[in-house]
N, C-alpha and C positions, 0 to 999 in steps of 0.2 A: 767708309772714310770719305771726307770731303776733299776734293782735289781741284786745283786750278791748273789748266794747261795754257801757258802764256806764249804769245808771239808766234803761234803756228799758222801756216798758210792753209786755211780751211777751204776745201772745195766740196760743196754740197749741192749737186745739180737739182735735187728735188725742191730746194728752197732758194735757189738762185744766189747762193753765197760763193764768192770766189775772192777771198781777201785774207790778209793777216788779221787775226782776231783771237781773243781769249775765249776759252771754254771752261765752264765750271760744272763739276760733276759731284753729285751727292747720292750715296747709296746705289752706285753703279748706273745712275741715270744722269743725262745731261739736264741740268737745272736752269742754266742761263748761258747765253752767248753774248759776248761783249762785256758790259758792266754787270757784276753780280748783284744780287740783292744785298741790302745793307747788313742783314744778319748773317750772311754767308761768311764763314771764317775757315779758310782752307787749312787742313792739317798737312797737306803736301802741295808743293808748287813744282810743276814740271816746266822747264824751259825748252820750248819746242821751236826756237828760232832756227830757220833754215830747213824745217821739216814740213811735210804736208800732212794734213789731217782730213780724212774723208770717211764716209760710211763703210761698213764691212762689205767685202766683195761677195757677190752671189755668182757662183759658177753654174751655168745652166747645163753642163754636160760633163759628168765625172763618174766613171765606173769605179766602184769600190771593191769589187771582186768578192764581196761577202753578201749573201751566202753563195757557196758553190765552188769558189776558187780561192780559198783562204791561203793556199800555198803561194799565191802571187801578192796578196794584200788583204787587209781586214778593215772593217769600219774603224777600229781603234787606230790603226797605223795611218790610214788616209785622212781621217779627221784631224789627227794630231798634226800631220804635215800641212793640211789646209789652214788650220788656225795659226801655225807658225808663219804663214805667208799672207796673213791678213784676210783670209777667206772665212766668213762666218756662216755661210749657207751653201749647201751643195744640193744640186738636183741630179738624181741618179736615174738613168734609163732603166727600163723594165727587164733587160736581158740578163738577169741574175739566174742562178740555178737553185731552186726552181724560179720560174718567171713570176714577176709581180702581177698576178692576175686574180688574186683573192684578197679579201680584207685581212686575213691572217698573215699573209706575207708583208703587207703594208705595216701592220702593227709590230711584227717582229723586227723589221728594219728600224722603225722609230724607237722601239725599246732598246735596241742595241746602240743606237746613236745617243740616246739619253744616258745610257750607262757609260759610254765613252766620255761624254761631257765636253768635247772640244768644240763642236759646231753643230748646227742644225742640218738635218738631212730631209729633203723633200722628194719622195719617190714619184716617178711617173708610172701610171698603170699601163698594162698592155692594151693596145688597141684591138688586137685580134687574139683569139684563143691560141695559146702556144706560139704566138707571133708567126703563125702559119699563113695568115692572110686569107682565111676561108670563112671564119665565123667571128662575129663581134663579141667582145666581152661585155659584162654588165658594168658599163662605165659609170653610171650613177652610183652604184654601190662602192666602186673604187674611189670616187670623189668623196663620198661620205666617210670612207675609212681614213682619208688624209692625203690622197694623191692630188697633186697640183696640176695634172694634165694627163693626157694619154699619148702613147707613142708605140710605133712598131719597131723601135730601135733601129738597127741597121738593115732591116728587111722591108723594102718598099712594098706596099700592097699593090700587086699587079692588076687585080680586078678593079677597074675604074668604077663600076657600079657599086661594089662593096665599099670602096673608099668614099663615094658620094654619100651612101647611107650612113657610114661612120661619121662623116662630118655633120650630117643632118641630126644624128643622135646627139653628138657632142654640142651642137648649137642649141639644142633644146635645154640643156643643163648648163650652158655657158662654160663648157670645159675646153681649155686650150688644147689644140691638136698639134703635137710636135711631129714634123715630117722629115723623113729621109727622102728628099726629092731628087731621085735619079731613076732612070729607066734600067731595070735589072737586065733586060735583054741586051741593051747597048753596052752596059758595063761588063757583062759576061764574067770571065775570070781574070779581068785586067788587074794589074797591080801598080802601074805607073801611068802618068799622063801620056796620051798619044802625041808624040812629037819626036824631037831630036834624040832625047835620052832613051826612049823606048826602042828606037831604031838602032842606036849604037849598042845597047846592051842586049837586044834581042828579047825583051821582056813583053809579056802580054799587056796591051795598052787599054786605057779608058779614055774614050774621046770626050771632049767637052760637051758634045751633043747628048751624052748620057745624062748630064745634069740639066742642061737647058730644056730638053724635052720633058723631063720629069717635072721641072718647075712650071713649065707652061701648062701641063695637065693639072697640077695641083692648084695653080692660080685660078684656072677655069672652074674647078670644083668648089673652091672657096667662094667664088663669085655667085655660084648657083645655090650654095647651101647656107651661106651666112655664118659659117663657122669662123672662129678666131684661130688662126694657124700661125705656127712658128716654124720656119724652115731652118733646119739644123745644118750648119757647116757648109756655107757657100765656098766654092773654090775657084770660080772663073769669072772673068769680067763680064761676059755676056749674061750670066745669071744675075749680076747686079743690075744690068740694064732692064731686064725683065721685071725684077723686083721693083725698081724705081717706077716703071710704068704702072704697076699694080698699086703702088702707094699714091701715085698721082690720081688714080681713080678712087682713092680712099678705101681700099679694101682692107679688112682687118688682118693684115699679114705683117709679121716681123721676121727678122732673120739674124743668124749669128755666124761668126767666122771663128775658126780656131786660130789661136795666136800664132801657131807655127805656119799657117798659110799666109799670114801677114809678113812673116820674116824670112821664109825660105822659099826656094823654087826647085824645080825638077833637077837643076844642075847640082844641087847639094847632095844628090844621091851618089854622085861620083862613081866609084867602082863598086857598085852593088852594096852601098852602105845601108844595111837594114834598119838602122836607127831612124832613117827618114822614110820608112815604109808606112804610109798612112792612107786611110780612106775617109773622105775623098782625097785624091792624090795631090801632091805638090805640083803646081802647074808652072806656067811661064812667067817671066819677069813682067810682061804686060798684064797678065792676070793678077799678079801680086799687087801691082800699082793700082789696078782697077778696084781691088778689094779695099785697099787703103783709102782711095778716094771715095768709095761708097760708104765707108765707115765715117769719114769726116762729114759727108753730106747728111748722114743719118739714115740712108737707105738700109744699111746694116747697122742695127742698133745695139748688138751684143758682141762682146769678145769673150770667148770661153777657152778652157784648157783642152777640152776633149781628152781628159785624163784617162789613160788606159795602161795601168801598170802590168808588167810582164816579168816572168822569171828570166834570168840571163840567158839560159839555154834556148829559149824560144826565139831569141833574136840572132842566134848563131847559125841558124839553118840557112840554106840557099834562099836568095831573095824572094822567089815566088812562094816558098813554103814558110818563110819566117812569119812570126806573129805581126799583126797590124796594130799600129798605135804607138803613142808616146806618153810617158808619164810626165804630167805638167803642172801639178798643183803647186809645187814648191817655187816654180819659176813663172807662173802666170803673170803676176804683177810686174816682176822685174823685166820680163820680155816685152810686155805691153808698154811699159814706161820707156823702154829704149826707143820706141817710135816717137815719143815726146822729145827725148834727148836729141834725136836725129831730125827733129822738126818736120816729121811726116804727119803727125797728128797733134792736135791741141790737147793740153792736159785735161781740160774739162770734158773733151770728147771721150778720152780714154776712161776717166773716172765714171762718167755716165754709163759707158758701155760695160763697165765691170760691176756697177752697183745699182743705181736706180732703175735703169732700163730692164735688166733681167728680173729685178724684184717685181716690177709692175707686170711683166708678162705672166708670172706665176702667182700674182695676187698677194704679195707680201706687203701688208698695209703699213709696216713700220718705216718705209722709205719715202 
């Protein structure tokens, strides 16, 4: 069907478009922007006045729970939720059950995504065997199978020599390395930010140094290995400063922030509200503002959902024992856009952080 979408405000960061303009679609592809070809005769006209039009959202961090934890969610349920919220591509970490460390696992996830038919799924391959941080996987084979990068999920590689070798290996094949940049020794068994709330509630704390020390190490390894790295889920202001310094030196490093870290702080935990239990933790108001400013400057180039669906019972346990994470596919765009409504971020910044920037990091050439 030939369709004309008229008077919509189009924001397309990849092509520098930010204006009210008409779009003309034929056979599910955009054929013209602005004036259509003379022979174009739309069968349907959509009045988009007062609406925004932008590319499909690419979520760089979404756990779909399949395979292994289908009682929490499935590829079908989560891709349906993603598509309903404007997300057309999902990047899933390798910590499924079994772990994404063989071509067979990559193909199975892609086949199930194709069968669901709601949006595309791009797996990350495991950086180390079993995510144990002891032996490297065959990254080149995982790349050939369809992985768009490698990651050790939420398990930082403690052995710095092994991490350096992993980056060198990835650099040889131009494979993006997704990093959980925190020091696991400093993080320990912490569940909240080290500060006022951890003291008041008597909960094990995670100091900001756990993140800044991890980022400093990973930046140094990127500098010596030449690997392209993406730091997942920044949470504190000082991390943004370190990242900004690395970018000034033109190191191939990008970073993302979960939308809930842009909107919430440690005070939202209140009286042990487990719905706000996330890793990395919610931090201070100053950290929140630093993350917002870092996103507007472009030091943080991606906003993601860090989607982690859970069963209801898993959030009803005591805070330290409750499951970690928030389900966020349905609300990613709405929450991110609230920062535009509150004049904390520009519309074009948010759209770029949800679309073209993550697409470029994983090499999606259609953006």
